[in-house]
NUDREN-422313 format. One record per residue (C-alpha): residue in three letters; residue number from 0; x, y, z. Coordinates in nm, 4 decimals. Example, Ala and Ser with C-alpha at 12.3 -4.5 7.8 and 13.67 -1.06 7.14 Angstrom:
  residuo  num         u         v         w
      ALA    0    1.2300   -0.4500    0.7800
      SER    1    1.3670   -0.1060    0.7140
END
This chain:
  residuo  num         u         v         w
      MET    0    1.1633   -1.4610    2.3641
      ASN    1    1.4735   -1.2968    2.2310
      GLU    2    1.2891   -1.0531    1.9851
      ASP    3    1.2516   -0.8045    2.2632
      ARG    4    1.6132   -0.7923    2.3463
      PRO    5    1.8579   -0.6019    2.0950
      ASN    6    2.1067   -0.8374    1.9338
      PHE    7    2.4803   -0.7807    1.9882
      SER    8    2.5513   -0.5816    1.6644
      GLU    9    2.2796   -0.3437    1.7491
      GLN   10    2.4314   -0.2910    2.0859
      LEU   11    2.7675   -0.2277    1.9451
      LEU   12    2.6384    0.0214    1.6964
      GLN   13    2.4733    0.2141    1.9701
      TYR   14    2.8113    0.2982    2.0972
      GLU   15    2.9441    0.4008    1.7612
      THR   16    2.9406    0.7785    1.6753
      PRO   17    2.8558    0.8105    1.3145
      ASP   18    2.9976    1.0922    1.0829
      GLU   19    2.7374    1.3742    1.0415
      ALA   20    2.7953    1.4080    0.6590
      LEU   21    2.7704    1.0228    0.6016
      ARG   22    2.4521    0.9987    0.8113
      GLN   23    2.3077    1.2922    0.6164
      LYS   24    2.3978    1.1229    0.2900
      TYR   25    2.2553    0.8004    0.4132
      GLU   26    1.9177    0.9753    0.4980
      LYS   27    1.9158    1.1641    0.1818
      GLU   28    1.9637    0.8212   -0.0206
      ILE   29    1.6830    0.6607    0.2025
      ARG   30    1.4446    0.9428    0.1213
      ALA   31    1.5191    0.9136   -0.2520
      MET   32    1.4603    0.5483   -0.2341
      PHE   33    1.1387    0.5631   -0.0598
      GLU   34    0.9837    0.8709   -0.2411
      LYS   35    0.9437    0.8534   -0.6165
      GLN   36    0.8930    1.2219   -0.7323
      LEU   37    0.6306    1.2393   -1.0037
      GLY   38    0.6273    1.4626   -1.3077
      PRO   39    0.3430    1.6407   -1.4572
      ALA   40    0.2268    1.3491   -1.6504
      GLY   41    0.2406    1.1129   -1.3211
      ARG   42    0.0600    1.3761   -1.1236
      GLY   43   -0.2052    1.3849   -1.3993
      MET   44   -0.2453    1.0079   -1.3818
      TRP   45   -0.3285    1.0086   -0.9948
      TRP   46   -0.5709    1.3029   -1.0745
      PHE   47   -0.7338    1.0877   -1.3315
      TRP   48   -0.7709    0.8022   -1.0720
      ALA   49   -0.8918    1.0498   -0.8196
      VAL   50   -1.1623    1.1791   -1.0517
      PHE   51   -1.2491    0.8157   -1.1403
      CYS   52   -1.2910    0.7047   -0.7883
      ALA   53   -1.5074    1.0044   -0.7103
      MET   54   -1.7263    0.9192   -1.0164
      GLN   55   -1.7354    0.5607   -0.8932
      ALA   56   -1.8506    0.6630   -0.5584
      ILE   57   -2.1217    0.8932   -0.7039
      LEU   58   -2.2256    0.5954   -0.9265
      PHE   59   -2.2666    0.3417   -0.6389
      VAL   60   -2.4600    0.6113   -0.4262
      VAL   61   -2.7012    0.6599   -0.7119
      VAL   62   -2.7408    0.2947   -0.7736
      GLY   63   -2.7743    0.2171   -0.4163
      ILE   64   -3.0360    0.4695   -0.3468
      TRP   65   -3.2166    0.3524   -0.6826
      SER   66   -3.2072   -0.0040   -0.5838
      TYR   67   -3.2849    0.0354   -0.2071
      GLY   68   -3.5755   -0.1958   -0.1311
      MET   69   -3.5492   -0.3920   -0.4544
      LEU   70   -3.2150   -0.5780   -0.3308
      PRO   71   -3.1703   -0.7712   -0.0142
      ILE   72   -2.9839   -0.5602    0.2616
      TRP   73   -2.6652   -0.7425    0.1502
      GLY   74   -2.6808   -0.5652   -0.1882
      THR   75   -2.7233   -0.2514   -0.0031
      ILE   76   -2.4336   -0.3116    0.2275
      GLY   77   -2.2318   -0.4014   -0.0844
      PHE   78   -2.3066   -0.0551   -0.2542
      ALA   79   -2.2017    0.1168    0.0806
      ALA   80   -1.8835   -0.0748    0.1059
      SER   81   -1.8037    0.0127   -0.2553
      VAL   82   -1.8807    0.3941   -0.1854
      LEU   83   -1.6430    0.3512    0.1092
      PHE   84   -1.3619    0.1877   -0.0837
      ALA   85   -1.3970    0.4413   -0.3821
      LEU   86   -1.3835    0.7466   -0.1491
      VAL   87   -1.0780    0.6061    0.0637
      PHE   88   -0.8917    0.4954   -0.2536
      GLY   89   -0.9572    0.8317   -0.4130
      ALA   90   -0.8263    1.0218   -0.0993
      ILE   91   -0.4933    0.8326   -0.1392
      CYS   92   -0.4930    0.9260   -0.5088
      VAL   93   -0.5453    1.2891   -0.4290
      GLN   94   -0.2805    1.2847   -0.1604
      ILE   95   -0.0280    1.1553   -0.4173
      ALA   96   -0.1426    1.3989   -0.6912
      VAL   97   -0.1139    1.7114   -0.4596
      SER   98    0.2197    1.6161   -0.3112
      GLY   99    0.3655    1.5058   -0.6341
      ARG  100    0.5289    1.2151   -0.4344
      LEU  101    0.4680    0.8485   -0.4108
      ASN  102    0.5781    0.7103   -0.0796
      LEU  103    0.6840    0.3660   -0.1733
      LYS  104    0.6955    0.2587    0.1788
      THR  105    0.3460    0.3345    0.2835
      GLN  106    0.1113    0.4100   -0.0177
      PRO  107    0.1206    0.1181   -0.2264
      PRO  108    0.0937   -0.1229    0.0496
      ALA  109   -0.2068    0.0749    0.1841
      MET  110   -0.3726    0.0499   -0.1735
      ALA  111   -0.3104   -0.3161   -0.2096
      GLY  112   -0.4401   -0.3845    0.1530
      LEU  113   -0.7402   -0.1659    0.0862
      ALA  114   -0.8155   -0.3587   -0.2460
      TRP  115   -0.7658   -0.6932   -0.0637
      ALA  116   -0.9885   -0.5892    0.2088
      PHE  117   -1.2593   -0.4684   -0.0312
      VAL  118   -1.2584   -0.7847   -0.2254
      VAL  119   -1.2773   -0.9913    0.1002
      ILE  120   -1.5808   -0.8077    0.2196
      MET  121   -1.7648   -0.8344   -0.1275
      VAL  122   -1.6842   -1.1948   -0.1673
      THR  123   -1.8327   -1.2487    0.1876
      ILE  124   -2.1374   -1.0620    0.1056
      TYR  125   -2.1768   -1.2761   -0.2149
      MET  126   -2.1420   -1.5799    0.0051
      VAL  127   -2.3987   -1.4780    0.2608
      SER  128   -2.6457   -1.3363   -0.0034
      ALA  129   -2.6218   -1.5927   -0.2672
      PRO  130   -2.9285   -1.7541   -0.3764
      ASP  131   -2.9481   -2.1443   -0.3648
      SER  132   -2.9285   -2.1520   -0.7474
      ILE  133   -2.6621   -2.1645   -1.0115
      ALA  134   -2.6798   -1.7752   -1.0088
      GLY  135   -2.5617   -1.7825   -0.6550
      LEU  136   -2.2774   -2.0117   -0.7619
      ARG  137   -2.1798   -1.7873   -1.0436
      MET  138   -2.1500   -1.4896   -0.7867
      ILE  139   -1.9423   -1.6642   -0.5641
      LEU  140   -1.7034   -1.8199   -0.8596
      CYS  141   -1.6625   -1.4474   -0.9980
      GLY  142   -1.5934   -1.3160   -0.6521
      LEU  143   -1.3329   -1.5729   -0.6020
      VAL  144   -1.1607   -1.4751   -0.9249
      PHE  145   -1.1449   -1.1321   -0.7819
      LEU  146   -1.0105   -1.2546   -0.4566
      VAL  147   -0.7233   -1.4423   -0.6370
      GLY  148   -0.6343   -1.1085   -0.8298
      ALA  149   -0.6433   -0.9114   -0.5225
      ALA  150   -0.4170   -1.1827   -0.3386
      VAL  151   -0.1646   -1.1457   -0.6229
      PHE  152   -0.1596   -0.7696   -0.5859
      LEU  153   -0.1262   -0.8157   -0.1984
      LEU  154    0.1724   -1.0608   -0.2431
      ALA  155    0.3496   -0.8440   -0.5029
      SER  156    0.3086   -0.5444   -0.2605
      ARG  157    0.4731   -0.7446    0.0248
      THR  158    0.7530   -0.8589   -0.2004
      GLU  159    0.8232   -0.5066   -0.2974
      GLN  160    0.8125   -0.3991    0.0441
      ALA  161    1.0735   -0.6770    0.1474
      GLU  162    1.2923   -0.5620   -0.1417
      LEU  163    1.2737   -0.1959   -0.0208
      ARG  164    1.3636   -0.2928    0.3310
      THR  165    1.6696   -0.5050    0.1900
      LYS  166    1.7916   -0.2120   -0.0091
      GLU  167    1.7505    0.0014    0.3018
      LYS  168    1.9650   -0.2306    0.5166
      LEU  169    2.2225   -0.2723    0.2155
      LEU  170    2.2527    0.1018    0.2046
      GLU  171    2.2971    0.1354    0.5679
      ILE  172    2.5647   -0.1212    0.5713
      GLU  173    2.7294    0.0476    0.2648
      CYS  174    2.7311    0.3653    0.4674
      ARG  175    2.8870    0.1989    0.7796
      VAL  176    3.1657    0.0432    0.5661
      ALA  177    3.2294    0.3884    0.4102
      GLU  178    3.2515    0.5494    0.7491
      LEU  179    3.4801    0.2727    0.8926
      THR  180    3.6955    0.2906    0.5893
      GLU  181    3.7342    0.6838    0.6330
      ARG  182    3.7994    0.6366    0.9909
      LEU  183    4.0794    0.3729    0.9223
      SER  184    4.2301    0.5953    0.6569
      GLN  185    4.2360    0.8855    0.9090
      ASP  186    4.4012    0.6585    1.1805
      SER  187    4.6934    0.5565    0.9468
END
């Protein structure tokens, strides 16, 4: 109810005229905090993962075509989901490798969310297509192990994002305090 109305401190800050030099310094520090520059080794690592994802996509296409008709339709859908996951994850890796920058605000959460979604889809497929035997139970249990692992990665990503937002707010406060200190020293 009160979330769509700006709070009092935000209304006060709207009337404040920030110093342009301090604003530029703040924006530069924010950019440095959210973008990790990669050296040649870092770029090479992301190229490796991009090639790995491409090879994974090719493997799943070949196996999906080869096993078509021998597996239930859910198996083919699982291979298609694997190809899609590998291509999207590979595209993110290529984007990072080409730019030479890792955008900590968007790319790691996208990768963690993608991994979580993929595992949820695969576990759902396991649950739907599992035979009524001990092999089906093993399929589901293995899928749940991966589901827990993906949940850990997702929670770690969310924690890192919260930490980045906290650092951003602290930097903003630090910039404002420096600006106010400068104004007070000019007035006296």
